[in-house]
C-alpha positions as CSV (number, residue, x, y, z in Angstrom):
1,M,43.0,-6.2,33.9
2,E,40.6,-3.2,35.2
3,D,37.1,-3.0,34.5
4,T,36.2,0.4,34.4
5,L,35.8,2.3,31.4
6,R,36.5,5.8,31.4
7,I,35.2,8.4,28.9
8,L,35.7,11.7,28.5
9,V,32.4,13.6,26.7
10,A,32.7,17.0,24.8
11,T,30.5,18.4,22.2
12,D,29.8,21.4,20.0
13,N,33.5,22.9,20.1
14,H,32.8,25.1,17.0
15,L,36.7,25.7,16.5
16,G,37.4,28.8,14.5
17,V,34.4,30.4,15.8
18,W,35.5,34.5,16.1
19,E,38.7,33.8,14.6
20,S,38.8,36.8,12.9
21,D,38.0,38.7,16.5
22,P,40.9,40.1,17.8
23,V,39.9,39.8,21.9
24,R,37.8,36.2,20.8
25,G,39.8,34.6,18.1
26,N,41.8,31.9,20.3
27,D,38.9,31.1,22.4
28,S,37.5,28.0,20.8
29,F,41.4,26.7,20.5
30,D,42.0,27.2,23.7
31,T,39.3,24.9,25.6
32,F,39.8,22.6,23.3
33,D,43.4,22.1,24.2
34,E,41.8,22.2,27.6
35,I,39.4,19.2,27.3
36,F,42.4,17.1,26.1
37,Q,44.6,18.1,29.1
38,I,41.6,16.8,31.6
39,A,41.7,13.7,29.5
40,K,45.0,13.3,30.4
41,Q,44.6,14.4,33.6
42,H,41.9,11.6,34.6
43,S,43.4,9.0,32.4
44,V,40.9,8.2,30.0
45,D,40.2,5.4,27.6
46,F,39.4,7.6,25.0
47,V,37.7,10.4,24.2
48,L,34.3,11.0,22.8
49,L,33.0,14.5,20.6
50,G,29.4,15.1,19.7
51,G,29.9,16.7,17.0
52,D,30.5,20.6,15.4
53,L,33.7,20.0,16.0
54,F,34.7,22.9,13.4
55,H,32.5,25.6,13.7
56,E,32.5,26.0,9.7
57,N,31.8,22.9,7.0
58,K,35.3,24.9,4.9
59,P,37.1,25.7,7.9
60,S,39.8,28.1,7.1
61,R,43.5,26.7,6.6
62,N,44.3,28.5,10.2
63,S,40.9,26.3,11.8
64,V,42.6,23.2,10.2
65,V,46.5,23.7,11.1
66,K,45.7,24.6,14.9
67,A,42.9,21.7,15.2
68,V,46.1,19.5,13.9
69,D,48.8,20.7,16.0
70,I,46.4,20.1,19.2
71,L,45.5,16.6,18.5
72,S,48.7,15.6,17.4
73,K,50.4,17.0,20.9
74,H,47.5,15.0,23.1
75,C,46.8,11.9,20.4
76,L,50.1,10.8,19.2
77,G,52.5,9.2,21.0
78,D,53.3,6.0,23.6
79,G,50.0,4.5,25.5
80,D,48.7,1.5,26.1
81,I,45.1,0.8,25.0
82,L,43.5,-1.1,27.6
83,F,40.2,-2.0,25.2
84,E,39.5,-3.5,22.6
85,I,36.9,-3.3,19.6
86,L,35.1,-6.5,18.7
87,S,32.8,-5.3,15.7
88,D,33.5,-5.1,11.7
89,Q,35.6,-2.0,11.7
90,K,34.7,-1.5,8.1
91,V,30.8,-0.6,9.1
92,N,31.9,1.8,12.0
93,F,34.6,3.6,10.4
94,T,35.1,5.5,7.6
95,T,38.3,4.8,7.3
96,G,37.5,0.9,8.0
97,R,40.0,0.3,11.0
98,V,40.6,2.3,14.2
99,N,43.3,4.6,14.3
100,Y,45.3,2.9,16.8
101,E,45.7,-0.6,14.6
102,N,47.3,1.2,12.3
103,P,51.2,0.0,12.5
104,N,52.3,3.4,11.1
105,F,50.9,5.5,13.8
106,N,51.3,5.5,17.4
107,I,48.3,6.5,19.2
108,G,48.0,7.4,22.8
109,L,44.7,8.7,23.1
110,P,42.0,7.9,20.9
111,V,39.4,10.3,19.8
112,F,35.8,9.2,18.4
113,T,33.8,11.5,17.1
114,I,30.3,12.0,15.2
115,H,29.6,15.1,12.4
116,G,27.7,17.7,13.4
117,N,25.4,20.6,11.2
118,H,28.3,22.6,11.0
119,D,31.0,20.1,9.7
120,D,28.4,17.7,8.3
121,P,29.0,16.7,4.7
122,S,28.3,18.3,2.0
123,S,28.4,18.6,-1.8
124,V,29.1,15.6,-4.4
125,D,32.0,14.2,-2.6
126,N,30.4,14.0,0.4
127,M,33.0,15.3,2.4
128,S,33.7,17.6,5.5
129,A,36.8,18.8,7.5
130,V,36.0,15.5,10.0
131,D,37.3,13.2,6.9
132,I,40.4,15.3,6.9
133,L,40.8,14.6,10.1
134,A,40.1,11.0,10.1
135,S,42.4,10.1,7.2
136,A,45.2,11.5,8.8
137,N,44.3,8.9,11.8
138,L,43.8,12.1,14.1
139,V,40.1,10.7,15.1
140,N,37.8,7.9,14.6
141,Y,34.9,8.9,12.2
142,F,32.2,7.3,13.1
143,G,28.1,7.7,12.9
144,K,28.4,8.6,9.1
145,T,25.1,6.9,7.8
146,T,23.7,6.9,4.5
147,I,19.9,7.1,3.9
148,S,18.4,4.2,1.9
149,G,15.3,3.1,-0.2
150,S,12.4,5.2,-1.7
151,G,10.5,7.8,0.3
152,S,11.6,9.2,3.6
153,G,14.3,6.1,3.3
154,G,15.8,4.5,6.3
155,V,18.9,4.3,8.2
156,K,20.3,1.4,10.1
157,I,22.3,2.1,12.7
158,S,25.1,-0.4,14.3
159,P,26.8,-0.2,17.2
160,I,30.7,-0.1,18.2
161,L,31.1,-3.0,20.5
162,I,34.3,-2.2,23.0
163,R,35.4,-4.8,25.4
164,K,37.6,-3.6,28.5
165,G,37.9,-6.8,30.9
166,N,34.3,-7.8,32.1
167,T,33.0,-4.0,30.8
168,K,31.0,-4.4,27.7
169,L,29.8,-1.4,26.3
170,A,28.0,-0.8,22.3
171,L,28.3,2.9,21.4
172,Y,25.8,3.9,19.2
173,G,26.2,7.1,17.3
174,L,24.6,9.0,14.7
175,G,25.6,12.2,12.6
176,N,23.5,15.1,12.1
177,I,20.7,14.6,9.4
178,R,18.3,17.5,8.4
179,D,15.9,17.8,11.4
180,E,13.1,17.8,9.1
181,R,14.4,14.8,7.5
182,M,15.5,13.1,10.9
183,C,12.2,13.6,12.5
184,R,10.3,12.2,9.1
185,L,12.5,9.2,9.5
186,F,11.7,8.6,13.2
187,N,8.2,9.2,12.6
188,T,8.1,6.3,9.7
189,P,7.6,2.8,11.2
190,N,11.1,0.8,10.5
191,G,12.6,3.8,9.4
192,V,15.7,4.1,11.9
193,E,16.5,0.0,12.3
194,W,19.1,-0.3,15.3
195,A,21.6,-3.6,15.5
196,R,22.0,-5.1,18.1
197,P,24.7,-7.7,19.9
198,L,24.2,-11.2,19.0
199,S,24.3,-13.7,22.6
200,N,27.4,-15.4,22.2
201,P,29.0,-17.5,24.5
202,I,31.1,-14.7,25.4
203,A,28.2,-12.6,26.7
204,D,24.7,-12.3,26.4
205,V,22.5,-8.8,24.7
206,E,21.8,-7.7,28.2
207,D,24.9,-7.9,29.1
208,W,26.1,-4.5,27.0
209,V,25.4,-1.0,28.0
210,N,23.9,0.7,25.6
211,V,25.5,4.7,24.7
212,F,23.8,6.6,21.9
213,V,25.6,9.8,21.2
214,L,23.3,12.2,18.3
215,H,23.4,15.8,17.1
216,Q,20.2,17.0,16.9
217,N,17.5,19.2,17.9
218,R,16.1,18.3,21.2
219,V,13.7,21.1,21.6
220,P,11.6,23.0,19.4
221,H,13.7,26.7,18.6
222,A,10.9,28.5,17.2
223,Q,7.4,28.8,18.0
224,G,5.2,25.6,16.5
225,A,8.6,23.7,15.1
226,K,8.1,20.3,14.4
227,N,11.3,19.9,13.1
228,I,13.3,18.1,16.7
229,V,13.4,14.5,17.7
230,R,12.0,13.3,20.9
231,E,13.2,11.1,23.9
232,S,9.6,9.1,22.9
233,H,11.8,8.3,19.5
234,L,14.7,6.3,20.9
235,P,14.1,2.8,21.6
236,K,14.3,1.8,25.6
237,F,17.2,-0.7,25.2
238,L,19.0,2.5,25.4
239,D,21.1,3.2,29.1
240,V,22.5,6.6,27.9
241,V,22.1,9.3,25.3
242,I,24.6,11.8,25.0
243,W,22.9,14.9,23.4
244,G,24.9,17.3,20.7
245,H,24.0,20.0,19.3
246,E,22.1,21.9,22.3
247,H,24.3,24.5,23.6
248,E,23.1,25.2,27.0
249,C,24.9,23.0,29.4
250,I,22.7,21.2,31.6
251,A,25.4,19.9,34.7
252,E,23.1,17.1,35.9
253,V,22.0,14.0,34.3
254,Q,17.9,13.8,33.3
255,S,16.0,10.8,33.7
256,S,14.0,10.5,30.6
257,A,10.6,11.1,31.4
258,A,9.3,10.4,27.9
259,S,10.7,6.7,28.3
260,G,9.3,6.2,31.3
261,G,12.9,6.6,33.2
262,A,13.9,3.6,30.7
263,F,17.3,5.8,30.1
264,S,19.2,9.0,31.1
265,V,20.3,12.0,29.1
266,L,23.5,14.1,29.5
267,Q,23.6,17.6,27.7
268,P,27.0,18.9,28.4
269,G,26.4,21.9,25.9
270,S,28.9,23.7,23.8
271,S,32.7,24.5,24.9
272,V,32.6,28.0,23.8
273,A,29.7,31.0,23.4
274,T,29.0,31.2,19.8
275,A,25.9,33.3,20.4
276,L,25.4,36.3,22.6
277,S,22.2,34.1,24.5
278,E,21.0,33.2,27.7
279,G,21.3,29.6,27.5
280,E,25.3,30.2,26.2
281,S,26.1,32.2,29.5
282,K,25.5,29.3,31.5
283,K,28.7,27.5,33.2
284,K,30.4,25.4,30.3
285,H,31.7,21.5,31.4
286,V,32.9,18.3,30.0
287,F,31.4,15.0,31.9
288,L,33.5,11.6,32.7
289,L,31.5,8.8,32.0
290,E,32.6,5.9,33.7
291,I,31.5,2.5,32.8
292,R,32.1,-0.1,35.2
293,Q,30.3,-4.3,34.3
294,K,26.4,-2.8,33.6
295,K,27.2,-0.2,36.1
296,W,28.0,3.7,35.0
297,R,28.2,7.2,36.5
298,T,29.2,11.0,35.2
299,V,31.3,13.3,37.2
300,K,30.8,16.7,35.7
301,I,34.5,18.8,35.3
302,P,34.6,22.5,34.7
303,L,35.9,24.3,32.3
304,E,38.4,26.8,33.1
305,T,39.4,28.7,30.1
306,V,36.3,29.5,28.9
307,R,35.5,33.2,28.7
308,P,33.4,34.5,31.6
309,F,29.8,35.5,29.8
310,V,27.2,37.0,32.2
311,F,23.6,37.8,30.9
312,D,20.9,39.7,32.5
313,S,17.7,41.4,31.6
314,V,15.9,45.0,32.7
315,T,12.5,46.5,32.5
316,L,13.1,50.5,31.9
317,S,9.6,51.4,33.3
318,H,10.0,49.6,36.7
319,Q,13.5,51.5,37.3
320,T,11.8,54.6,39.7
321,S,15.5,56.2,38.9
322,V,14.8,56.7,35.2
323,N,12.5,59.3,33.4
324,P,11.3,59.1,30.3
325,G,11.9,62.6,29.0
326,N,15.2,62.4,30.2
327,P,17.8,60.3,27.8
328,D,20.7,61.0,30.3
329,S,18.9,59.4,33.1
330,V,18.8,56.1,30.8
331,V,21.9,56.4,29.5
332,D,23.6,56.6,33.6
333,F,21.2,54.1,34.9
334,L,22.5,51.6,32.0
335,A,26.2,52.2,32.7
336,D,25.9,51.4,36.1
337,K,23.9,48.2,35.4
338,V,26.9,46.9,32.9
339,D,29.4,48.0,35.6
340,Q,27.4,45.5,37.9
341,M,27.6,42.8,35.5
342,I,31.3,43.0,34.8
343,S,31.9,43.0,38.8
344,L,30.2,39.6,38.8
345,A,32.4,38.2,36.2
346,A,35.4,38.7,37.6
347,R,34.1,37.2,40.6
348,E,33.4,34.3,38.8
349,A,36.5,34.2,36.3
350,S,38.9,31.5,36.8
351,S,42.7,32.6,37.2
352,N,43.0,30.5,33.8
353,G,40.5,32.5,31.6
354,P,40.8,35.2,29.8
355,D,40.5,38.9,31.1
356,L,37.5,40.4,29.6
357,P,34.4,39.0,30.1
358,L,31.6,39.0,27.5
359,I,28.4,41.1,28.9
360,R,25.3,41.3,27.6
361,C,22.2,43.1,29.0
362,R,19.0,42.9,27.5
363,V,16.9,46.2,27.2
364,D,13.0,46.2,27.6
365,Y,12.2,49.7,26.3
366,S,8.4,50.2,26.6
367,G,7.7,53.8,26.7
368,F,11.2,54.6,26.0
369,S,13.6,56.2,23.4
370,T,16.8,54.2,23.1
371,I,20.2,56.0,23.0
372,N,23.4,55.8,20.8
373,T,24.5,52.1,21.3
374,Q,27.8,53.3,19.7
375,T,28.4,56.3,22.0
376,F,27.6,53.8,24.8
377,A,29.9,51.5,23.9
378,Q,33.0,53.2,23.9
379,Q,32.9,53.4,27.5
380,F,33.7,49.7,27.9
381,V,36.4,49.1,25.2
382,D,38.6,48.1,27.7
383,K,35.9,46.5,30.2
384,V,34.4,44.0,28.4
385,A,35.2,41.6,25.0
386,N,32.1,42.4,23.4
387,P,31.7,46.5,24.1
388,Q,29.6,46.7,20.4
389,D,27.4,44.2,21.6
390,V,26.7,45.2,25.2
391,L,22.8,46.4,24.7
392,L,19.9,44.2,23.1
393,W,16.7,46.3,22.6
394,Q,13.8,44.9,23.2
395,K,10.1,45.5,23.7
396,A,7.4,43.9,25.5
397,A,5.2,41.9,23.6
398,V,2.0,44.1,23.2
399,R,-1.3,43.7,21.3
400,R,-2.4,46.7,19.9
401,R,-4.9,47.7,17.2
402,A,-3.7,49.9,14.3
403,A,-6.4,52.7,13.2
404,A,-5.4,52.4,10.0
405,N,-6.9,49.0,9.1
406,G,-6.8,47.4,12.5
407,A,-4.1,45.0,12.2
408,M,-2.7,43.3,15.5
409,L,0.8,44.0,16.4
410,Q,2.7,40.8,16.8
411,P,5.4,40.5,19.6
412,V,8.9,41.6,18.8
413,T,10.9,38.2,18.6
414,P,14.6,38.6,20.8
415,A,17.2,39.5,18.5
416,D,19.7,37.4,20.6
417,A,17.1,34.1,20.0
418,E,18.4,31.3,17.6
419,T,16.6,32.3,14.5
420,R,16.9,29.6,12.1
421,I,16.5,30.1,8.2
422,E,14.1,27.5,7.2
423,D,11.9,28.8,10.4
424,L,12.0,33.0,8.8
425,I,11.2,30.8,5.3
426,G,8.1,29.3,6.8
427,E,7.1,32.5,8.4
428,H,7.2,34.7,5.2
429,L,7.1,32.5,2.4
430,K,5.3,29.9,3.6
431,D,2.1,30.9,0.9
432,E,4.0,32.7,-2.0
433,L,6.1,29.8,-2.6
434,R,5.2,27.7,-5.9
435,I,7.7,25.7,-7.7
436,L,10.6,26.1,-4.9
437,P,9.9,23.0,-2.3
438,E,10.0,25.1,1.3
439,Q,12.4,23.1,3.2
440,E,14.6,22.5,0.2
441,L,14.8,26.2,0.1
442,G,15.8,26.8,3.9
443,H,18.2,24.2,3.4
444,A,19.7,25.8,0.5
445,L,19.9,29.1,2.4
446,N,21.5,27.7,4.9
447,E,24.5,26.2,3.2
448,Y,24.8,29.1,1.3
449,V,24.9,31.6,4.3
450,Q,26.3,29.3,7.1
451,K,28.8,26.7,5.1
452,D,29.6,28.8,1.9
453,E,28.4,26.6,-0.6
454,K,28.4,28.8,-3.4
455,S,26.1,26.2,-5.7
456,A,23.5,25.2,-2.8
457,L,20.9,27.8,-4.2
458,V,21.2,27.4,-8.2
459,E,21.8,23.2,-7.6
460,T,18.3,23.6,-5.7
461,V,16.6,25.8,-8.2
462,K,17.6,23.2,-10.9
463,N,16.5,20.4,-9.1
464,A,13.4,22.0,-8.4
465,L,12.7,22.8,-12.2
466,K,13.7,19.5,-13.1
467,E,11.4,18.1,-10.7
468,T,8.8,20.1,-12.1
469,Q,9.4,19.6,-16.1
470,Q,9.3,16.1,-15.1
471,D,5.9,16.0,-13.3
472,A,4.5,18.5,-16.3
473,E,5.5,15.3,-19.1
474,R,4.1,12.9,-17.2
475,R,0.4,14.7,-16.8
476,T,1.1,15.7,-20.9
477,K,1.6,12.3,-21.7
478,D,-1.6,11.2,-19.6
479,V,-3.7,13.9,-21.5
480,S,-2.4,12.7,-24.8
481,K,-2.8,9.1,-23.7
482,D,-6.9,10.2,-23.2
483,V,-6.6,12.0,-26.3
484,Q,-5.6,9.1,-28.3
485,E,-7.9,6.6,-26.5
486,N,-11.1,9.0,-27.5
487,Q,-9.4,9.3,-31.3
488,E,-9.5,5.2,-31.1
489,S,-13.1,4.8,-30.3
490,E,-14.1,7.4,-32.6
491,M,-11.9,5.6,-35.5
492,I,-13.7,2.5,-34.4
493,L,-16.9,3.9,-34.1
494,K,-17.1,5.4,-37.7
495,A,-15.4,1.7,-39.0
496,L,-18.8,0.5,-37.4
497,L,-20.9,3.0,-39.5
498,S,-19.1,2.4,-42.6
499,A,-18.8,-1.0,-42.5
500,A,-23.2,-0.9,-41.7
501,G,-23.6,1.5,-44.9
502,F,-21.1,-0.4,-47.2
503,R,-23.3,-3.4,-46.6
504,R,-26.3,-1.3,-47.4
505,E,-24.6,0.2,-50.8
506,K,-23.6,-3.9,-51.4
507,I,-26.9,-5.0,-51.1
508,V,-28.8,-2.0,-53.2
509,A,-25.9,-3.1,-55.8
510,S,-26.7,-6.5,-55.7
511,R,-30.3,-6.5,-56.7
512,V,-29.0,-3.8,-59.5
513,V,-26.6,-6.6,-60.5
514,N,-29.0,-9.4,-60.1
515,A,-31.5,-8.0,-62.4
516,A,-29.1,-7.0,-65.1
517,K,-28.4,-10.5,-65.5
518,D,-32.0,-11.7,-65.5
519,K,-32.4,-9.6,-68.9
520,I,-29.6,-10.4,-69.9
521,N,-30.0,-13.6,-69.7
522,S,-33.7,-13.3,-71.3
523,S,-32.0,-11.9,-73.9
524,L,-30.2,-15.0,-74.7
525,P,-30.7,-18.5,-76.8
526,D,-31.8,-21.2,-75.0
527,P,-28.4,-23.5,-74.8
528,N,-30.6,-26.6,-75.2
529,T,-33.3,-25.5,-77.9
530,N,-30.8,-22.8,-79.4
531,K,-34.0,-20.9,-79.3
532,K,-34.1,-17.3,-78.6
533,P,-36.9,-16.4,-76.6
534,K,-39.7,-15.1,-77.4
535,Q,-39.8,-11.3,-77.8
536,R,-41.4,-9.2,-75.7
537,T,-43.2,-6.4,-76.1
538,R,-44.3,-2.9,-74.2
539,R,-47.9,-4.5,-74.1
540,T,-46.8,-8.1,-72.8
541,Q,-44.0,-6.4,-70.5
542,Q,-47.1,-4.5,-69.4
543,T,-49.6,-7.5,-69.2
544,D,-46.8,-9.4,-67.0
545,D,-46.3,-6.5,-64.6
546,I,-50.3,-6.3,-63.6
547,E,-49.9,-10.0,-63.5
548,N,-47.2,-9.9,-61.1
549,H,-49.2,-6.9,-59.2
550,S,-52.6,-9.3,-59.1
551,A,-50.7,-12.4,-57.6
552,S,-49.2,-10.3,-55.1
553,T,-52.5,-8.7,-53.9
554,G,-55.0,-10.9,-54.7
555,E,-56.6,-8.7,-57.0
556,S,-57.7,-9.8,-61.1
557,S,-55.3,-8.9,-64.1
558,D,-55.8,-6.3,-66.7
559,D,-57.6,-9.3,-69.1
560,E,-59.9,-9.9,-66.4
561,G,-60.4,-6.4,-66.1
562,M,-60.8,-5.6,-69.7
563,S,-63.1,-8.4,-70.1
564,D,-65.2,-7.2,-67.1
565,A,-65.3,-3.8,-68.5
566,I,-66.6,-5.1,-72.0
567,D,-69.6,-7.3,-70.6
568,N,-70.2,-4.3,-67.8
569,G,-70.5,-2.1,-70.8
570,T,-68.0,0.4,-70.0
571,P,-66.0,2.3,-72.6
572,R,-62.9,1.4,-74.2
573,G,-61.3,4.8,-72.5
574,S,-61.8,3.1,-69.0
575,K,-60.0,-0.1,-69.3
576,R,-56.9,2.4,-70.2
577,V,-57.4,3.9,-67.1
578,T,-57.6,1.0,-65.2
579,R,-54.7,-0.3,-66.5
580,S,-52.5,2.8,-65.9
581,S,-53.9,3.1,-62.6
582,M,-52.9,-0.6,-61.6
583,R,-49.2,-0.1,-63.5
584,Q,-48.7,3.3,-61.4
585,K,-50.1,1.2,-57.7
586,N,-47.5,-1.4,-58.7
587,N,-44.7,1.2,-59.4
588,Q,-45.7,2.3,-55.9
589,N,-45.8,-0.7,-53.9
590,N,-42.5,-1.6,-55.3
591,R,-40.7,1.7,-54.4
592,K,-42.7,1.8,-50.8
593,K,-41.2,-1.6,-50.1
594,Q,-37.9,-0.9,-51.3
595,R,-37.7,2.6,-49.4
596,E,-38.8,0.6,-46.3
597,S,-36.4,-2.1,-46.7
598,D,-33.4,0.6,-47.1
599,S,-34.9,2.5,-43.9
600,D,-34.7,-0.4,-41.6
601,M,-31.4,-1.0,-42.7
602,A,-30.3,2.7,-42.1
603,Q,-31.8,2.7,-38.7
604,T,-30.0,0.0,-37.2
605,P,-26.7,0.1,-38.4
606,E,-25.4,-2.0,-35.7
607,V,-27.0,-5.2,-36.9
608,G,-25.1,-4.1,-40.3
609,A,-21.7,-3.9,-37.9
610,Q,-22.4,-7.2,-36.4
611,N,-23.2,-8.7,-39.6
612,M,-20.0,-7.4,-41.7
613,P,-17.0,-6.7,-40.7
614,A,-15.1,-3.5,-41.3
615,P,-14.2,-2.9,-44.5
616,S,-11.1,-5.2,-46.2
617,V,-9.8,-5.6,-49.6
618,S,-11.8,-8.6,-50.5
619,M,-15.0,-7.0,-49.7
620,I,-14.1,-3.8,-51.4
621,S,-12.6,-6.2,-54.3
622,T,-16.5,-7.8,-54.6
623,R,-18.2,-4.3,-54.7
624,V,-15.7,-3.2,-57.5
625,Q,-16.7,-6.5,-59.5
626,A,-20.2,-6.0,-59.1
627,L,-20.2,-2.3,-60.1
628,N,-18.3,-3.5,-63.1
629,G,-21.3,-6.1,-64.3
630,L,-23.7,-3.2,-63.9
631,R,-21.9,-1.2,-66.1
632,A,-21.3,-4.1,-68.4
633,S,-25.0,-5.1,-68.3
634,K,-26.0,-1.8,-69.0
635,K,-24.0,-1.8,-72.3
636,T,-25.3,-5.2,-73.0
637,S,-28.6,-4.1,-72.5
638,K,-28.2,-0.7,-74.5
639,D,-26.7,-2.7,-77.5
640,S,-28.9,-5.5,-77.8
641,G,-32.1,-2.5,-77.6
642,M,-33.4,-3.4,-74.3
643,S,-35.3,-1.3,-72.0
644,K,-36.7,-0.7,-69.0
645,W,-39.7,-2.5,-70.6
646,G,-38.0,-5.2,-72.6
647,S,-36.5,-5.6,-75.8
648,F,-38.3,-4.0,-78.6
649,K,-36.9,-3.8,-82.6
650,K,-35.8,0.3,-84.0
651,H,-37.8,1.1,-86.5
């Protein structure tokens, strides 16, 4: 068995582009058919497509039918498949099986493809037109990954392991992922996981040639753009990187300087011009990749059916034959320039290519006035394929101060530059967006404009509002939790203060109850002798009070004071004054002690809170019993003729 594995590589076919144009409508299909003719001429083992097979995410029925016709004509039929797949096909392909192993189909030329940004899976079902072709067993769709995990997430890239004789190919594929997210994945540690072939008796891991095909931005398409995949992001075990999405065809394989020459980069470019830009005007090619054991090479093959495209630039101020005050001189000069470009296109055109070329002349008209483009285009209707777009007016980058506000005028951006919607939003609405995320809005607008996703904007707004509401609810819960904690703290403090005050009231009530009990007990007969205590008169009570005061202060009793007064010859009236003053002093001292006790308890509520827990049912019951006892003692005292000075008989 032969060891050489032959692969025809093409990217960015954009089937259906310009299909409504009466002149250019079939350009993409004619070139796509030529690609498969080249594949048969070189007896390739399979065709490898690098994304953007269709120009639209939802291509027209005309585009789908023509694509099916071309694939059926070249891929179905009897033919020998001289290679085998060793890896798990359920992991590799969306259909779970390579199409040439389906017993219901005869596949003579297998096609392997990833999706691009134009035909990427979208909507809830995550399907695209490529899935239709895969289900019809016309292509083998791989590289459709799912981002898993939290945060930026992660992707795992598993290779298709292909063996032909002694040649072993590990084909890695990654369909287009939004540039911003793809960039974050590569910048995140372990964001992209690469599965390597396991060493076994058949082959060692170093025996495999590693080829990676992707469809992402390689160069920034706007000033300061960071949403690109850099070559330094890719692992150094790769041998060849086939880069889709970039439409400029670079005919030679480039050694990756960022990887230190570890791998080479092949950029086939688009097979049809989708824009009238300078990069699209380069000669279009497909590439034959030949791999034999550990060696490989590429052969560039020009496409003959591509419409000729000539792009050039002129500056009117540099032309001596042009007069700024004479518009006719401008018209004559530009007409001659376009005729020259048409002649150049005719010389470069092939016999199999279209007759009418694409012409694009970029005109720097600084210091001049523009001419009527519609009138100018009429003279080239039957000479070029794009008469209305022949001229591109542009002013040179100038800086001048506006007299009104001193603002600086920015350089004019070329109209033919590939401007992305995301870049426009970032430039003009960066500081204005508050709820809608910049990247999400840009992606939604791109889906709406480029892929006709009618619900893209609505879904983006709904998701943004939902996330904002969830964030507001989360913040409200946090504030409510703080308020609740503050309220609980206030309730605990109030309970502690209430407990301290309740204890003080309890002590006061206890004193009153004890005093009442003492008075009641003093009025009851002795159970041993069955004799009532001696009736106390007002004078006896007063005498006892004076004696108690004397005992506590060390002063003499009233009787001693009275006898001293008599012995000293003091008048009797002075004895009454002394007795009254002693009684007043005794009352003042008692009140002062009570106030000090109450003041100390009021000033130290913590002590009361520590010694006495918060009011409970048992404590409240005790308080009620004490108050009831006090009421009962007052009633008993009233009934028995008690007064604050003791008992006496009513007269």
